[in-house]
C-alpha positions as CSV (number, residue, x, y, z in Angstrom):
1,Q,21.6,-2.0,2.7
2,V,20.2,1.6,3.9
3,Q,21.4,2.9,7.1
4,L,20.7,6.0,9.0
5,V,23.0,7.0,11.8
6,E,22.6,9.5,14.3
7,S,25.4,11.3,16.4
8,G,26.2,14.4,18.5
9,G,24.0,13.6,21.2
10,G,25.2,14.1,25.0
11,A,24.5,15.7,28.4
12,V,24.5,19.5,28.6
13,Q,23.4,21.9,30.8
14,A,20.2,24.6,29.9
15,G,21.3,27.3,27.5
16,K,24.0,25.3,25.8
17,S,24.2,24.0,22.3
18,L,24.6,20.5,20.5
19,T,24.7,19.7,16.8
20,L,23.4,16.4,15.8
21,S,24.5,14.7,12.6
22,C,22.5,12.1,10.7
23,A,24.7,10.0,8.1
24,A,23.1,7.8,5.6
25,S,24.7,4.9,3.7
26,G,22.8,3.1,1.0
27,I,20.7,5.9,0.0
28,T,21.3,9.7,-0.5
29,F,19.3,12.7,0.7
30,D,17.9,14.0,-2.6
31,L,14.4,12.7,-3.1
32,G,12.5,13.7,-0.4
33,S,12.3,15.2,2.9
34,V,14.6,14.4,5.8
35,A,13.1,14.9,9.1
36,W,14.5,14.9,12.8
37,Y,11.8,13.5,15.5
38,R,12.4,13.2,19.2
39,Q,10.6,11.1,21.8
40,V,10.6,10.7,25.4
41,P,9.9,7.5,27.0
42,G,6.2,7.1,27.4
43,E,5.4,9.6,25.0
44,V,4.5,9.8,21.3
45,R,7.4,10.4,18.9
46,E,7.3,14.1,17.5
47,L,8.6,16.1,14.6
48,V,10.9,18.6,15.5
49,A,12.2,19.8,12.0
50,Y,12.6,18.9,8.5
51,F,14.8,19.6,5.1
52,T,13.0,19.3,1.8
53,S,14.6,18.3,-1.6
54,A,13.6,21.8,-2.6
55,D,16.0,23.1,0.1
56,T,13.1,24.4,2.4
57,T,13.0,23.8,5.9
58,G,10.2,23.5,8.5
59,Y,10.2,23.7,12.3
60,A,7.9,22.8,15.3
61,D,6.8,25.7,17.1
62,F,8.7,24.5,20.3
63,V,12.0,24.8,18.6
64,K,11.5,27.7,16.1
65,G,14.2,30.3,16.7
66,R,16.3,27.7,18.5
67,F,17.1,24.9,16.1
68,T,18.3,24.7,12.7
69,V,18.3,22.2,10.3
70,S,20.8,21.7,7.3
71,R,22.3,19.7,4.8
72,G,25.9,19.1,4.3
73,N,26.2,17.0,1.3
74,A,23.8,14.4,-0.3
75,N,24.4,11.9,2.8
76,A,24.5,14.3,5.9
77,V,21.8,16.4,7.6
78,Y,22.5,18.4,10.6
79,L,20.4,19.6,13.4
80,Q,22.1,22.7,15.4
81,M,20.4,23.0,18.5
82,D,20.9,26.1,20.4
83,S,19.5,27.6,23.8
84,L,18.6,23.9,25.0
85,Q,15.9,23.4,27.7
86,A,15.5,20.6,30.0
87,E,12.2,20.1,27.8
88,D,14.5,19.3,24.8
89,T,15.5,16.1,26.5
90,G,14.8,12.9,24.8
91,I,15.9,10.7,22.0
92,Y,16.2,12.2,18.4
93,Y,16.0,10.5,15.4
94,C,16.5,10.8,11.9
95,Y,13.8,9.7,9.4
96,Y,13.9,9.6,5.6
97,E,11.7,7.6,3.0
98,R,10.4,5.1,5.7
99,Y,13.8,4.5,7.4
100,W,14.5,5.3,10.9
101,G,18.0,5.7,12.6
102,R,18.4,4.1,16.0
103,G,18.6,7.8,17.6
104,T,20.9,9.7,19.6
105,Q,20.1,10.6,23.4
106,V,20.1,14.3,24.1
107,T,19.8,15.2,27.9
108,V,19.6,18.9,28.9
109,S,19.8,19.5,32.8
110,S,18.3,22.7,34.3
């Protein structure tokens, strides 16, 4: 059974950092791109960053220079979030090969 489990969310003040983790079971991150999305209630889920099997990365304009996506091993991907802003508040999801995790809540207070 394939599972993606996000962790590392929490409540922080603006300007602080968090590192999110996405751990995979039943599958490995070696075929396609692993992506991080976020969603605020009532809004569309939006792409934040991704890491490809060719070890390239991509970022949404609103996180460029502040967030860094990386892969730890074949089963783990991370999202380092620095200089957090109140607008970064939301539920962050990991996505891979049509599978979604359940998300981890990030709350940034100004």
